[in-house]
N, C-alpha and C positions, 0 to 999 in steps of 0.2 A: 876288579872288585873295589868297592869303596871301603875306606877305613872309618868304621862307625865311631870308634872311640875318639878319633881325631875330630870328626864332624860334630860330635856331641859337645866338644869344647867351644864350638862356635855359638851355642845357644845358652845364654845365661840362665833362662828360666828352668832348664832341665836340671839345674843343680840346687834348686830350692827344695824345701820340705813342705808337705801338706799334712796337717794333723800329726806332726811328729814323725812322719814317714817320708822317705825319698819319693819325690813326685814320679809317678808313672803316667805319662800322658798318652792316652789312646782315644782322644777326641779330635783327631786330625781332619776328619771329614767335615766337622763343624768349622774349625779354623786351625790352620797350621801355626807353628811357632816361628819366631822371627830371629834370624841370626844376628850377631853383633855387627857384622858387616853392613847389614841393611839398617839397623838401628843407628849406626854411625852416619849413614847417608841422611836419615831423617834429622838428626841433631845438627849436622853440617848445614842443612838448608836453613833451619831457624837461627842458627848462630851466625851464619856468614853471608847469606844472600836472600833473605826473606823479603820478597817484593812481588807485586802483582805483575803478571806477564802480558806480553803483546802490545800494551798500550803506553809503555814508558820509554823515554829516551835516555834515562839515567842508567848508570853502570849496573846497579843491582837488578833492575828490571830486565836488562838485556841478558845478564848472566842467567837469571831464572828462566827466561824465555828459551835461551839456547839449551839449557839442561832439560827442560820440559819437552821440547821438540825432539831432542836427541833420544829421550825416553820413548817417544812415539816410534822412532825409527828402530830402536832396540826391540820393541814389541813386534813391530812389523817383520823384522828379520827372524825373530824366534818362531813365529807362526807361519813363516813363508807367505806373507801377504804381498800382493803385487804392488800396491801403492800405499804410501804412508798415510794419505788422506782417507783411506778406507778404515783406518783405526780411529775410533771415536772413544775418547776418554769418558768414563761414566763412574758412578759410585759403586758399581758392582753388577753382578748378573741380573738381579731383580730390576734395577734401573734400566739395564740394557733391554731386557725383554719388554718392559713396559713402553720403551721408546718405539719398538717395532710394532707392538700391538696398537699403540695410539696411531702410528702412521698408517696402518692398514685400514683404519676406520674410513679413510677416504677412498680406499681401493676395493672394498667389498660391497656387495649388494645382498639383499635378502635372497636366501636360497643357495648362496655360495657355501662351500663346505671347507672346513679346516679340520686337520687331524692331529690329535695328541696321543702320546703313548700312555699306557696304564702305569708306567714306572716313574711318573714325573713328580718332582718337588712342587709344592703348592705355587711357587713363584712361576712355574711354567704351566700352570692350569688356570689360576684365577684371572690373570690378565686377558686370557683368550676367552674365558666365559664372559667377561665384561665387554670384550669386543663383539661377541655374538649378540649380547643384549643391545648394543648400540646399532648394530648393522642388520640384524636378522639372519646372520650367517648361522650355519649348523655345525655343531661340534661333534666329531666322531672319534672313537677311541680304539687304538690298537690294543687288543687284549694281551694278557700275560698268562704264562703257565705256572705250574707249581714250582718249577726250578727258578722262577724269577726272570724268565726270558720272554721276549715279545714273540707273539705268534705271527710270523712274517707272511704266511699264506693269507691270513685274514687282512693284513695290511694291504697287500696287493689287490685284494678284492674291494677294499674301501676306496681306493684311488679311482678317480674318474675325471671327466672334463670339468666337473663342478668343483674339483679340489683346487684351492687357491694357495694354501699354505699348510705345511707340515712342520711340527715342532716336536723335538725329542731330546732327551739328555744323552750325552755321549756315554756317561757312566751314572748308574743309579746311586744316589746318595744313601738310600736306605738299605740296599742289598749288595752294592758293589758290581752289579752286572755291567759288562761292557756291551753296549748295544751295537748292532751291525749298521753303523751310520752310513758307511759307504753305499750299502744296498738301499737304505732308506732314501738317501739323496738321489741316487740314480733312478729309482723307480718314480719318485715324485717328479723329477725333471721330465720324464717321459710324457706326463700329462700336463706339463707346463706350470707345475706348482713350485713355489719358492719353499725353501727349507731353512728353519732356524734350529741350530744345535746348541743346547745348553752345555757348555764345556766346563762348568765350574768344578765338577768332581773329576773330570778327566785331566785337567791341566797339571795337577801335581804329579801325575803318573805317566802321562802320554804326551809326547811332543807332537801336537797335531800339525800336519801340513795342510793349510787351508786351501791352497791352490790345487793340490792333489785331490782333496776331498771334493772340490768344486761346490762347496757349500755357499749358500747365499748370505746367511747371517750366522755368527758364532759369538758366544759370550763367555767371559772369564772374570773371576773375582780375584783380586790381588792377594787377599788374605788366605786363600787356599794354597798359594804357592810361595809361602814364607815372606809375603809382603804385608803391607798395612791394611787395616780395615778401611772401608769407605773409598776404595779405589778399584777400578776395573776397566774392562774394555768391551765395546761392541764392535765386532768386525762386520762390515756389510760390503757387498759388491758395489762398485761405484754406480752402476746403473740403477740398483735398487735404492741406494741412499739418495740419489737424485730424484727418484719418484716420490719418496716419502716427504711429507711436510715436517717442519721443525716440531720438536716435542715441547719446547719451552721458548718463550720470547724473552728478550732482555739484551744486555750488553754482550758484545763479542760476536753474536750470531747474525749481525746485520751488515748489510753493505751500505744502505742509506736509509735514513728515517726522516719522514716529514709527517705532518698531521694528516695528510691526505693518503699517504701510502708508504709502506716499508718494503724494501727489497732485502733479500737474505744473502748472507755471506756464502762463499764457496765452501766445499768440504775441506776439512772436517768441522770448521767453526760453525757451520749452520746448525749443528746439533750440540754445541758446547756453550750454551748461554751462561753468562755470569762468571764470577771468579771460580775457577775449578779447584779441585784438591791438588794444588801444584806439587806439594811435597809428596803426596800419595802417588801421583803419576811417576815421579822421579824414583821413588823407592820401589814401586812396582817393577820398573825396569831393572833396578839393582838386584831385586830378588831373583828375577829370571837369570841375570848374569851369574849370580851365586849358584843356582841350581845347574846351569849349563857348565859351570866350571867342574862340578862333580860329575856330570854326565847323565843324561836321562836314560840311556841304555843300561848303565850300571845301577842306577836307581831302580829301574823296573825289575832287573834281575834280582836284586837284593830284596825288594818288597815282595816279589813272588815267593821267594824262599821263606820270608817271614810269615806270609799268609798261609803257606802250606804247613809250616811248623805249628802256628797257632791253631789252625783248623784241626790238625791231628791231636794236639794236646787237649783242646776244649772238648772234643768228642769223647774223651775218656771219662768225662763227668757224667754220672748216671742221670738220665732224664733230660739232658741238654739237647735241644733241637736247633739247628741252624736254618735260617730262612735266607734263600738266595744261594742256590747251589749250582749255578751255571759254571761250566768249565772255563768260560771266558769272563773273569771278574778281576777286580782290583782289590786293594788292601782294606776290605771291610768285612767284618763278621757280625751279622745280626743274629741274636739267639735269645731263647727263653729256656727256663727250666721248669718242667712240669706245670703246676698251676701257680707258680710264684709270680708276683707282679714285678715287672722289670724295674720299677722305681725303687722297690725295696732292695733288690740286688744292687742297684746303682748306689744307693745310700750307704750300704755296708762297704762297698768298694771304695767310696770316697773316704770313709774313716780310715782306710788302709793306705790312703795316698794315691789311689788309682782313679784316674779321670776317664770315664766312659760317658756315652750319651744314652739316655733312656727316653722312651716315649714313642710317638709316631713319626718323628723325624721330618715333620712337614710333608708327610707322604701318606695321608690318611687312606686314600683309596687302596694302597698296597696292604695296609693293615686290615682293611675291610675284606679284601680278597682272601687273606689268610684267617680271617675271623679271630683276630687277636687285638688287644688294646694297644700294643706296642712291642718293642723289643729292647734288649740291651745291645748297644752297638759299640764294638771296639774297632777303631779304625787306625791304621798304621802308617807310619812315614819312614823315610830312609834313616832318620836319627833314632828310631826305636831299636831295641835289641831282643834277642831270644831270652835273655835273662829277665827282661821286663815281661815278656810273655809268660814265663814261668811264674812270676809274681802274680800276674793276672789270673792264671789258672788256679793257683793256690787260693787267691782271694775269692774267686767264684765258688770253689769247693767249700770254703769256709762259710760263705753266704748261704749256700744250699743247706749246709748242716745246721745253721742257726735258724733258718726260716721254716724248714720242713719238720 
């Protein structure tokens, strides 16, 4: 078991007040908080070895390069990736998805089909719609049911020899549903389709083994796993990364440049044009080290306990309805109360120092499915406590009484 009281001491922000109340932070699905250990890594970079990487012969550049490339290896090992050059540093999941969508422009033809799930974040919908507009490919959707689960029988019916690419999130940001990505990948591969899994919401809770999954592409954002914003990873199988053209042109991604012709660098640099977020990549790896020191199995066990406790307590509130009731879900509870607007509830909670997310959560098709404008979303992390859940429940009850 993890020692939550000890862990909370690692996070300076958890000890501040908001509106005169102790902060209760339940917006972890939007961004997680950062431990002092990772903050120190960020400060250390700028204080002691801030320099551009790969191109310098001086000591600072070499030190920064070594730490940046070691971070790549740390990320490789965490996700059990076969080769370090299959790890592409990006600014986050949205950047990663757009890289793949742009690359497939050259690989698709009119009439080809790509499949998305109904549970996606907008960043795993819009780039593919743009790809269809460029290529004439056809977008098909795996439907969802009332519990917030994908209808897998329909998915299997959608697959055909025309299917070239399937994309799905590992965990729904709006509902917390854990999707059956193993089956999605296996079935897609039967028809020769590639699969991209958006792992942004899974990474804080699930230590994905990408070789075991046999996934073709996988994306992660550092700020979801106690790291900095503006940093992330695209994993791609070597054969796929070699097929895709570069996403951006510029320094670092070239082998040789003349005015007649440019040849591209080998992986991973082919996809890493320009000066990267050096500090962000290093801190990303440090954040994974921090979470691994706690242990992902212990994190998952504790967060499951917290989710069950919060679900039971919130359901005691009259008129409260939870959206996303799959048995297989992570630390997210999306809810509404009767006819109350989620924004109004969220505003009252904020005055009590409680941070939740309100709205459509960049998942408007899900809200349209349920015929609601949005939800209140409370999302939990391993540094949250049952006492904080009690504060949330009391706050929601107070908001209900004030607004009805």
